[in-house]
C-alpha positions as CSV (number, residue, x, y, z in Angstrom):
1,M,4.0,-41.8,1.4
2,E,7.2,-39.9,2.3
3,F,7.1,-36.6,4.2
4,N,10.6,-34.9,2.7
5,Q,11.7,-31.5,4.4
6,Y,13.7,-29.0,2.4
7,E,16.8,-26.5,3.9
8,D,17.8,-25.6,0.5
9,A,15.3,-23.1,-0.7
10,K,16.0,-23.3,-4.4
11,E,15.5,-27.1,-4.1
12,F,12.2,-26.7,-2.2
13,A,11.4,-24.0,-5.1
14,E,11.9,-26.8,-8.1
15,I,9.8,-29.3,-6.3
16,A,6.9,-26.4,-5.0
17,E,6.7,-23.6,-7.9
18,P,6.0,-26.0,-10.9
19,I,2.5,-26.6,-8.4
20,V,1.3,-23.2,-7.4
21,E,2.3,-21.8,-11.1
22,K,-0.6,-23.6,-12.8
23,Q,-2.8,-20.7,-10.5
24,E,-0.3,-18.4,-9.4
25,D,-3.6,-16.2,-8.4
26,V,-5.2,-18.5,-6.3
27,F,-2.2,-19.6,-4.5
28,S,-0.3,-16.0,-4.6
29,L,0.3,-16.0,-0.9
30,F,2.3,-19.6,-0.8
31,Y,4.0,-18.2,-4.1
32,G,5.0,-14.9,-2.8
33,V,6.6,-16.0,0.4
34,L,8.4,-18.9,-1.5
35,Q,9.9,-15.9,-3.6
36,A,11.3,-14.2,-0.4
37,I,12.1,-17.3,1.1
38,K,14.6,-18.0,-1.9
39,M,16.0,-14.2,-1.3
40,G,17.3,-15.3,2.2
41,K,14.0,-12.4,4.1
42,Y,12.8,-15.0,6.3
43,D,15.1,-17.1,9.1
44,N,14.3,-21.0,9.6
45,P,11.7,-21.2,7.0
46,F,9.8,-24.7,7.2
47,M,9.3,-26.4,4.0
48,A,8.3,-29.4,3.2
49,A,6.6,-32.0,0.5
50,I,4.4,-35.0,0.6
51,K,5.7,-37.4,-2.2
52,E,5.1,-41.2,-3.3
53,G,7.6,-42.0,-6.2
54,D,7.8,-39.3,-8.8
55,E,4.2,-37.8,-7.7
56,V,3.8,-34.9,-5.2
57,Y,0.7,-34.6,-3.2
58,A,0.9,-31.6,-1.5
59,V,3.3,-28.9,-0.7
60,L,3.8,-26.8,2.7
61,Q,5.5,-24.0,3.8
62,M,5.8,-22.0,7.0
63,T,7.5,-18.6,7.9
64,P,7.5,-18.5,12.0
65,P,5.4,-17.1,13.8
66,H,2.6,-16.7,10.8
67,P,0.5,-20.1,10.0
68,I,1.7,-22.7,8.1
69,N,0.7,-22.7,4.2
70,L,-0.1,-26.1,2.3
71,V,-1.4,-26.5,-1.3
72,I,-2.7,-29.7,-2.2
73,D,-1.8,-30.9,-5.8
74,D,-3.7,-34.0,-6.2
75,E,-6.8,-34.3,-4.5
76,S,-7.6,-38.1,-5.3
77,R,-6.4,-39.0,-1.9
78,I,-6.8,-35.7,0.2
79,D,-8.2,-37.1,3.5
80,E,-4.9,-39.6,3.7
81,V,-2.6,-37.1,2.3
82,I,-4.0,-34.4,5.3
83,E,-4.0,-37.1,7.7
84,F,-0.4,-38.0,6.9
85,I,0.8,-34.5,7.3
86,T,-0.5,-33.8,10.8
87,Q,0.8,-36.9,12.0
88,Q,4.4,-36.3,10.6
89,L,4.2,-32.5,11.7
90,I,3.2,-34.1,15.3
91,E,5.8,-36.9,15.3
92,K,8.3,-33.9,14.0
93,K,7.4,-31.3,16.8
94,V,6.9,-28.4,13.9
95,P,5.3,-25.5,16.0
96,V,2.2,-24.9,14.0
97,T,-0.2,-22.5,16.0
98,S,-2.3,-21.7,12.7
99,V,-3.2,-22.9,9.0
100,I,-4.0,-20.7,6.3
101,S,-5.1,-22.4,3.0
102,L,-8.0,-22.8,0.4
103,K,-11.0,-23.3,2.6
104,Q,-11.4,-26.6,2.0
105,W,-8.2,-27.7,2.7
106,A,-7.7,-25.8,5.9
107,E,-10.8,-26.7,7.7
108,L,-10.3,-30.4,6.8
109,F,-6.6,-29.8,8.8
110,A,-8.2,-28.4,11.3
111,K,-10.2,-31.0,12.3
112,K,-7.5,-33.5,11.8
113,W,-5.2,-31.3,13.8
114,E,-8.0,-31.2,16.7
115,V,-8.6,-34.8,16.6
116,R,-4.5,-35.5,17.1
117,T,-3.8,-32.8,19.6
118,G,-6.8,-31.8,21.6
119,E,-6.4,-28.3,20.5
120,R,-9.1,-26.5,19.8
121,Q,-9.5,-24.4,16.4
122,K,-10.5,-21.0,16.3
123,L,-11.4,-18.9,13.0
124,L,-9.2,-16.1,12.9
125,M,-10.2,-15.0,9.4
126,D,-12.7,-16.1,6.6
127,Q,-11.0,-14.5,3.6
128,G,-11.7,-14.2,-0.1
129,I,-9.2,-14.1,-2.8
130,Y,-9.8,-11.9,-5.6
131,R,-7.7,-10.7,-8.8
132,L,-7.5,-7.8,-10.9
133,D,-6.4,-7.3,-14.4
134,E,-8.1,-4.2,-15.4
135,V,-9.2,-0.9,-13.2
136,D,-12.9,-0.1,-14.3
137,E,-11.9,3.5,-15.3
138,T,-15.6,4.8,-15.2
139,L,-15.3,4.3,-11.4
140,A,-16.1,7.4,-9.7
141,M,-12.8,8.5,-7.9
142,S,-12.6,10.7,-4.5
143,P,-10.6,14.1,-4.4
144,G,-6.7,13.9,-3.4
145,S,-3.6,12.1,-5.5
146,W,-1.8,9.4,-4.2
147,R,2.4,9.2,-4.0
148,Y,4.9,6.6,-2.5
149,A,5.2,7.2,1.2
150,T,8.4,9.0,2.5
151,T,10.5,8.8,6.0
152,E,8.4,11.9,6.9
153,D,5.4,9.6,6.9
154,H,7.2,6.9,9.3
155,S,5.2,7.6,12.8
156,L,1.4,7.7,10.8
157,I,2.7,4.5,8.8
158,V,3.8,2.5,12.6
159,K,0.5,3.8,13.9
160,W,-2.0,2.4,11.2
161,F,-0.3,-0.4,11.0
162,S,-1.2,-1.3,14.3
163,L,-4.6,0.1,14.1
164,F,-4.8,-2.4,10.7
165,E,-3.9,-5.4,13.3
166,E,-6.8,-4.3,15.4
167,D,-9.2,-3.8,12.9
168,T,-8.4,-7.2,11.4
169,N,-8.0,-9.2,14.8
170,L,-4.5,-10.1,14.0
171,E,-2.1,-10.9,16.7
172,K,-0.2,-7.9,17.5
173,T,3.4,-6.8,15.9
174,P,5.7,-5.7,18.9
175,I,6.0,-1.9,18.2
176,E,9.7,-2.2,17.6
177,L,9.5,-4.6,14.9
178,I,6.4,-2.7,13.2
179,K,9.0,0.7,13.1
180,E,11.6,-2.4,11.5
181,K,9.0,-3.4,9.2
182,V,7.7,0.4,8.1
183,T,11.7,1.7,7.0
184,L,12.2,-1.4,5.1
185,F,8.6,-1.0,3.2
186,I,9.5,3.0,3.0
187,E,13.0,2.5,1.3
188,A,11.7,0.0,-1.2
189,Q,8.5,2.4,-2.1
190,E,6.2,-0.2,-1.2
191,V,3.9,2.0,0.6
192,F,1.1,4.1,-1.2
193,L,-0.7,7.5,0.3
194,W,-3.4,9.1,-0.7
195,E,-3.4,12.7,-0.2
196,A,-6.9,14.9,0.2
197,E,-6.4,19.2,0.7
198,G,-3.2,18.2,2.1
199,K,-3.8,15.3,4.6
200,V,-2.9,11.8,4.8
201,V,-6.1,9.7,4.7
202,S,-5.4,5.9,3.2
203,M,-2.9,3.8,2.4
204,M,-2.1,0.5,1.0
205,K,1.0,-2.0,0.7
206,K,2.4,-3.4,-2.4
207,S,3.2,-7.1,-1.2
208,R,4.9,-10.6,-2.0
209,P,6.0,-9.7,-5.9
210,T,6.5,-12.0,-8.4
211,Q,7.6,-11.9,-12.0
212,N,4.0,-11.6,-12.7
213,S,1.9,-10.1,-9.9
214,V,1.9,-8.7,-7.2
215,T,-0.8,-8.6,-4.0
216,V,-2.2,-5.3,-2.6
217,S,-2.3,-5.5,1.2
218,L,-2.4,-3.1,4.4
219,V,-5.3,-1.3,2.9
220,F,-6.1,1.4,5.7
221,T,-8.1,4.7,6.5
222,P,-8.7,5.8,9.7
223,K,-12.1,6.0,11.2
224,E,-12.6,9.7,10.8
225,E,-12.0,9.4,7.3
226,R,-13.9,6.7,6.2
227,K,-17.3,6.6,4.4
228,K,-15.8,9.3,1.8
229,G,-14.7,6.5,-0.9
230,Y,-10.7,7.2,0.2
231,A,-9.8,3.2,0.5
232,R,-11.8,2.5,-2.8
233,T,-9.9,5.4,-4.8
234,M,-6.3,4.4,-3.3
235,V,-6.9,0.8,-4.7
236,A,-8.1,1.7,-7.6
237,H,-5.1,4.2,-8.4
238,G,-2.6,2.2,-6.3
239,S,-3.6,-1.1,-7.9
240,K,-3.3,0.7,-11.7
241,E,0.0,2.0,-11.0
242,L,1.0,-1.3,-10.0
243,L,-0.4,-3.1,-13.5
244,K,2.2,-1.1,-15.2
245,E,4.8,-3.7,-14.1
246,Y,2.7,-6.8,-13.5
247,D,0.0,-8.7,-15.4
248,F,-2.5,-8.9,-12.3
249,C,-3.3,-8.5,-8.8
250,V,-4.2,-10.2,-6.1
251,L,-5.7,-9.4,-2.7
252,Y,-7.4,-10.9,0.4
253,T,-10.2,-9.5,2.0
254,D,-12.3,-10.6,4.7
255,M,-15.7,-12.4,3.8
256,L,-17.3,-11.2,7.2
257,N,-16.6,-7.0,5.7
258,P,-19.1,-6.4,3.3
259,T,-18.0,-3.0,2.5
260,S,-14.4,-4.3,1.9
261,N,-15.6,-7.0,-0.5
262,K,-18.3,-4.5,-2.6
263,I,-15.5,-1.6,-3.4
264,Y,-13.0,-4.3,-4.5
265,K,-15.5,-5.4,-7.0
266,E,-16.1,-1.7,-7.7
267,I,-12.5,-1.3,-8.7
268,G,-12.6,-4.5,-11.1
269,Y,-11.8,-7.3,-8.6
270,K,-12.9,-10.6,-9.2
271,H,-13.3,-13.3,-6.7
272,I,-11.6,-16.3,-7.7
273,A,-11.3,-18.8,-4.4
274,D,-12.1,-19.1,-1.0
275,S,-9.6,-19.2,1.7
276,V,-9.4,-19.7,5.3
277,H,-7.0,-18.4,8.5
278,I,-7.6,-20.9,11.5
279,G,-5.4,-20.7,14.8
280,F,-5.2,-23.4,17.7
281,T,-5.3,-23.0,21.3
282,E,-4.9,-25.7,24.0
């Protein structure tokens, strides 16, 4: 087996895209991030493929400090392939702090990583991957209307971004970096807001667009506005708007949060796969 690392994103894409395009909805995270890498949106991305002759067994990518993401194309030798991956990452001193992938692959990787490094694994999020092709038009909606965020909303979105990370147990992003990110989000018209009675009460974000699909992320409603249906209404309207341009929408949910999983199913999202994000600590 060979561990081929790539510096050129387009060269890597020639290997990886035919694999992830087979199930673009399931591998939307990998595929969407790869498109962003090709556009130069990430510094020093890590990209690799496990090959034997002309056969590709797996592809990996990472945009530090985010988790390494792996997709297995041939599961016939999965134990051997993941053993080889962990060995090569350690030998090449690749700084892996966490892994995200389909549940069975990530858990096997984490087990082997733990044995080889002595680091302990920690579940960061048990995730469900959902796909939407059509919004349920019979869904009851909360009062209000949606709009794109503007520069006047910048400070509110920065605050909500930070609170979202707290709610989802994500690693805290430095506030200055959040401000920079939100500025770019607003310029690209990626943030949708729901307004009721002249007040912004919920938001969602458009992420990782490809030619066929787009991901819904950063769904947040402040505590004082929850249990009023605003998040469900925001995601329903925002997703319907995105479906005017894309064939389908994808989103990741926290499987330990039954409320969010329930509202997405009510909108029309269908559970298509299970993913997991696992961190490593010494």
